[in-house]
C-alpha positions in Angstrom: -13.6 -6.8 8.2 -16.9 -9.1 8.4 -20.0 -8.2 9.1 -22.0 -10.9 11.5 -25.7 -12.0 11.4 -26.2 -9.9 14.6 -24.9 -6.8 12.3 -21.6 -6.5 14.5 -18.4 -5.9 12.6 -15.4 -8.5 13.2 -12.2 -8.0 12.6 -10.4 -9.9 10.7 -6.8 -9.5 12.0 -4.4 -11.9 10.0 -1.9 -11.2 12.5 0.8 -11.4 10.1 3.1 -8.6 9.9 3.9 -7.1 7.1 6.8 -9.1 4.9 9.6 -6.9 3.4 12.1 -7.9 1.1 14.0 -6.7 -2.3 13.8 -7.4 -5.7 15.4 -6.1 -8.9 17.0 -2.9 -7.2 12.9 -2.2 -5.6 12.5 -2.4 -2.3 8.6 -4.3 -1.2 6.1 -3.9 1.2 3.2 -6.9 1.5 0.9 -5.3 3.5 -1.9 -8.2 4.9 -5.4 -8.2 6.7 -7.4 -5.0 7.5 -5.9 -1.8 6.6 -7.1 0.4 9.3 -6.3 2.6 12.0 -4.7 0.3 14.2 -3.1 -0.8 11.2 -1.8 2.2 10.2 -0.1 2.6 13.6 1.6 -1.0 13.6 3.3 0.2 10.4 3.3 3.4 10.0 7.5 3.9 11.6 7.8 0.3 9.1 6.8 2.5 6.0 8.8 5.3 7.1 11.9 3.6 7.2 11.2 2.2 3.7 10.2 5.4 2.3 14.0 6.7 3.4 16.0 3.9 2.3 18.1 4.2 -0.8 15.8 2.1 -3.6 14.4 4.1 -6.0 11.5 2.3 -6.6 9.2 1.3 -3.5 6.5 -1.2 -4.0 3.3 -1.6 -2.2 1.8 -4.9 -2.9 -1.9 -4.6 -1.3 -3.2 -7.9 -3.1 -3.6 -9.5 0.7 -5.6 -6.4 1.7 -9.1 -7.4 2.8 -10.5 -4.5 3.9 -8.8 -1.2 3.3 -9.9 2.3 4.2 -8.7 6.2 4.5 -5.9 5.4 6.9 -4.2 2.9 4.3 -4.6 6.0 1.8 -3.4 8.0 4.4 -0.2 5.6 5.1 0.4 5.5 1.3 0.6 9.3 0.7 2.5 9.5 3.7 5.3 7.2 2.2 4.6 8.2 -1.4 5.5 11.8 -0.2 8.6 10.9 1.6 9.9 8.6 -1.1 9.3 11.3 -3.7 11.5 13.8 -1.4 14.1 11.3 -1.6 14.1 11.2 -5.4 12.8 7.7 -5.4 9.6 6.7 -7.1 6.4 4.8 -5.5 4.8 1.8 -7.0 1.1 0.6 -5.8 0.0 -3.1 -6.6 -3.7 -3.5 -6.3 -6.3 -5.6 -7.4 -9.5 -5.5 -5.0 -12.2 -3.4 -6.8 -13.3 -1.5 -3.6 -9.7 -0.8 -2.9 -9.3 0.6 -6.7 -12.8 2.5 -6.3 -11.7 4.3 -3.3 -8.4 5.5 -5.2 -10.6 6.3 -8.1 -13.2 8.3 -5.8 -10.2 10.2 -4.1 -8.8 10.9 -7.4 -5.8 9.3 -6.7 -5.3 6.5 -9.6 -3.1 9.3 -11.0 -1.4 10.1 -8.1 -0.5 6.6 -7.2 -0.5 4.8 -10.5 -2.0 1.0 -9.6 -0.8 -1.3 -11.1 -2.3 -5.2 -10.7 0.7 -7.6 -10.5 4.6 -6.6 -8.7 5.8 -7.8 -12.5 4.1 -4.9 -13.6 5.2 -2.1 -10.9 8.3 -3.6 -11.4 8.8 -3.1 -14.9 6.7 0.1 -14.9 7.4 3.6 -16.4 9.6 6.1 -14.2 8.5 8.9 -15.8 5.4 9.6 -12.9 5.3 13.4 -12.2 
């Protein structure tokens, strides 16, 4: 989302749907563009399907997300709850300072364990609580 000269906000929607693929025994979901209420509504059924899958590790890659609000947090927590409910693990890839700040403010860094790269997510510890 970017602010125009007139003070209005223009939505930067990449129009690109999430990219889902398997990698090293994990399922990876790359999210793109704005992660707001509209994106939540478009993405929640896909995330529910991914979360209920057989892969022991689900990785959500936020590196291509340009805007992240409480809807994004809700989506991450919903997905985590479903993945953990079946005995799996969730890792989040995030490098954006504002998104990381939101996770710190909401005290979710110790719950979501954001890591800076896909490699770190795939090789991360498996002892998350």
